N, C-alpha and C positions, 0 to 999 in steps of 0.2 A: 463624400465631397459635395460642396455647395456649387450649384450651377452659377455661372457668372453672366451678367448682362453686359454687352459691349458698352464701353464708355461713350458718351455723346460729346466728350471733349476732343478736340483735334489731337492726334498722336503725332510724335515726331515724324513718322513716315508719311503723314498726311501733308506735310509742309512742302511737298514738291511743287514746282511751278504750276502744274495742271490742277492741283488740289483734288485729284481724282479720289484719293483715299478718304479725304475729309467728306466729300459729297456722298461717298458710299456709306460711311458710318452714320451721317446725319439722316440719310434716306432710310437706313435700317432702323434708327431710333424712331423716326416718324411712323414707320410701319408697325413697330412694336407698340407704340402708343395707341394706334388705331385698333389693334387687336385687343389690347388691355381694356379699353373703354367698354366695348360690348361684353367682354367676359365678365367685368365687374357688374354690369347692368343685369346680366343673366342670373347672377347670384343674389340679386336684390329681392327682398330685404334680408339682411343678415343681422340686424340689430334693431332696437326700438326706434320708432319714428316720432320725432317731435312735431306737434301740430300747434302753430301759433294761432291763437284766437284773438282778434283785434279789439275785443270788448271785455268788460269785467264779467265774472261769474254771474249767472242769473239772467243775462240778456239773451236775445234770440240766437245770436251766433254761437254762444256758448252752449245753449240748450241743444241746438241742432248738431253740433259737433259731438256732444256726449250721447245723443240718441243713436248716431251713426257709428260710434266708435266700436261697439261690439261686433257688428257685421263686418267692419273693415278688418279688425284684428283676426277674425276667423278666416278671412280670405287671404290675408297677407302672412299670417302666422307669426306676427310680431305685435307687441303692444304699442298703442298710440299714447304718447305722453302729451296731454293737452296743457298748454301754457298760455295763460291770459296776459297779454301785453296791450293795455289800453292807452288811449290818449291821442290827441291831434287827429280826431276823426278817423282813426285806424292807421294813420301814418307810422306811428311808432312800431306797431307790430309788423306791418308789411315791410318796413325798412329792415327789420331783423331777417325776414325771409329773403329779401332782395340781396342782402350781403352774405348770406350763408353759402357754404360750399354747394355746388350743383350736383349733389350725390343722392338726392331723394330722401334724405334723413331729416330735413327741415322743410316743412310745408306750412302753408298759411290758409286759413279760412277767413275770408274777408267779405265785406259787403260793398255796395255800390260806391260808397264814399271813397274808400281807400283804393278801389280798383278802377274807377271811372271818373269820379267827380273832382277829387282833390287837386288834380293838375290845373283845373280852372279856378280853384278856390284859394290855393296857397301860393304866395308869390315865389317861394323857394321850396321845391320838393326835394326830399332826401333820396328819392328814387323815381324812376319813370316806370309806370305800370306796364307799358307795352315793351319797353326796351329791357327792363331789368327783371321781369317776371315771366314765367312760362304758364300759360293757361292750361289747366289740367281737366277740370270738370265743373260744369254748372251743377249746383246742388239743390237749390230751392228758391221759391218765390214766396213772398209774404205781403199781404196788404197791411195797412196800418189803420188804426182807429183813433179818432179824436175823442178824448175823454175829458170830463170836468170833475172837479172836486164836488161832492154832493152838496156842499154849502153854496155853490154858485146858483144864482137864480134861474139861468137859462136851462130849460128842461129838454129842449129840442134844438136841432141844428138851425132851423130858421130863426128861432128866438135868439140863438147865439149870434148869428150873422147880423141880426138887427141891432143887438147890443153892441157888437164890435163896430158897426157903422156909426152908432150914436156916440161912441167913446173912442175915437182914434187914439192909439197908443195906450189905451186904458186897460187892456187885457193882456195877459202873458201866457205863453205856451212853452212848456218844457219839451225838450227833445234830447236825443242821445249824443249830440255833438255836432258841431258845424261841419257841413259837408256830407253828413250821413243822409240816407234816403228819408229818414224822419224829418230832418231839418228841411230838406228841399221840398218835401210834401207840404210842410207848413208854409214855406215861401210860395209855393205854387198856389195854395189856397188864397194867400194874401193877394197875389197877382190876379187870379181869375175872378175872385169875388170883390176885388177893390177894397181890401181891408188893410188895417195897420195894427195887426196883433203883434206884440213884441215877442220875438224869439229868445228863449233862454236856454243856452246849451249846457249839457252836463256830460260827464265822462261815461257814457253808456246809458242803456235803457234803465238799468236798476236804479241809479241815482235820480233819473228823471221821474220814475214812478214814485219814489219817496217824496219828491218835491210836490207832486199833485196830491198825494195822500195827506201831506202835512199842511197843504194850503199855501205853500210858498209860491206856487204858480196857480193861476186860475184853471189852466188847461194842460193837457199833455198830448203830444202826437206820439203814440206808443205802438209797439208791435204786439201782435196777439199773444205770442207765448208768454210775454211778461205781464199782460193785462187781463187775459181772459178770465182767470179765476177771480180777480178783483172785481171785474164787471159783474160776474154771476153772483158774487157775494154782496153786491151793492156798495162796495167801498169806493168805487168811482162810477160815474154815469157815462155810458157810451152815447155819443151824439151822432157820429157818422163814420162810415168806413170809406177808405180811399180807393177801393176797387170799383170796376165798372158795374159789377153785379153784387147783390147782397151775399153775405157769407152764410154757409150752412151752420157755422158755429154761432153766428149772431143774426138769426133770421129776422128779428124785429128791429134791427138797426139799419136805417136807410143809407144809401150811398150819397155822396155829395151831389151827384147829378140829380137825384130825386129831390134833394133839398133846395135845388135852384142854381147850383153851380154847374151849368151845362158843360159837358165834355171833360169834366175833371176825372182824371185817373192817374194813380201813382202806386206802384208796388215796389217793395224792396226785394232784393235778391242777394244770394250768397253763392260764392264759388270757391273752388280750391285752386291754389297756385303753388308753383315751385320756383326756385331761383332760375333765372335765365341760364341756358346752356345745359339744363338737366337732360340726360340722354332720352331720346324718343322712346326707347324700350321701357324705361322707368315710367315716363309719362303715360304710356299706353297701359302699363300694368296698374297704375293707380286709377286711371280713368275707368278701366274695367271693374276694379274692385268697388269703387264708389257707385257706379251705375248699377251694379248688381245689388249692393246693399240698399240703395234707394228704392229698389223694386220689391224688397221683402215685405210681405203683407203686414207684419207687425210694425215695421218702420213706417209704412204708409199710413197705417191706422194711428200710430202714436203721433206722427207729425200732423195728421189731419185733425186730431183732437186739439192741437195747438193752433190751428188755422194756417198751417204751413203746407204748401203744395210742393212735393218733390219734383225736381226737373233733372233730366238726364240728357246726354248728348256727347258729341266728340270734342276733343280739345280745340279743333279748328273752329267749330261752331261757337264755342264759348269765347274764343279770342275775338271773333267777328262781333259777337254781342257786346263785349266790353268796349270795343272801339265805337260801336253805334251809340251806346249809352253815354260815353264820354262826350260825343257831339251833342246829344240831346240835352244833357243837363248843363252843358257849358252856357247855353242860352239863358237858362233859368238863373244861373249864378250871375251872368252879366246884367240881366234886367233887375234882379233883386239887390245887386251890390253886396251880396253876402261876403262876409270876411271870416277868417278863422278866429278861434279864440285868442 
């Protein structure tokens, strides 16, 4: 015989004036729901997990997700299905996550743009990062590098700054999309160095790399995973890094501060999110799995060769960081007048 769950609809006997029976049935249903939720979370995961990456294949977000995937699969016992959903500075992919069922089977790996910047950039957002997403884990930080096509005459960052001041609106810089950390890093350079380099957005780092290689743009504000090999092979010229200190991967490339833009610092970051109302037990399980994977020596070494610094922490710490980043970059967006594509 099949066991039967009491119906949550009022039964004829419940329609007495005091409605006592109806209240009893509804209370029982509420209690059953509370019990079922934790029980389902304890069984998590029982199927493959879809991970939405908000940029095309080949970019930093995609590379980091794939480097981590093996360690996460070993810990969770289920495969990760990485799905690239690019466009609108990460909004398209994050909107998929925000509207997914809060069961832990659709997650998103996004960058600063989609998680902290875009509410200040886009007049109409399809989701609210704070209201519609649950912070799961900080994953990594990454500085950027300003590169030039080898055909450009400027061979150093001071030479480039001088050329840009001599030709307002005469130089172009490619980046991975409006609202991305690469875009805002370029805008911050314009503001702090009093330049007018024209920003040219693309749908992810991969297409922006192609633009620099082809000479379609003079410069590119790129992330290290996408550009390090090209720099070492001499296909693009590295002019400066956006971090406060020189990078071990590019020890001969100066910081912007060393080149005369005092106080300049901008790093990109990546984090894991789930739909809002995902059970805390699932969030905790995912946070633990990602933190452990990020500490694996082979993962640290692999990310390090790409110029990526792993970051770990609690969901609460990541949520607070997202809020602080939103406030920081809102001012850069306001001053620059940056607009979405």
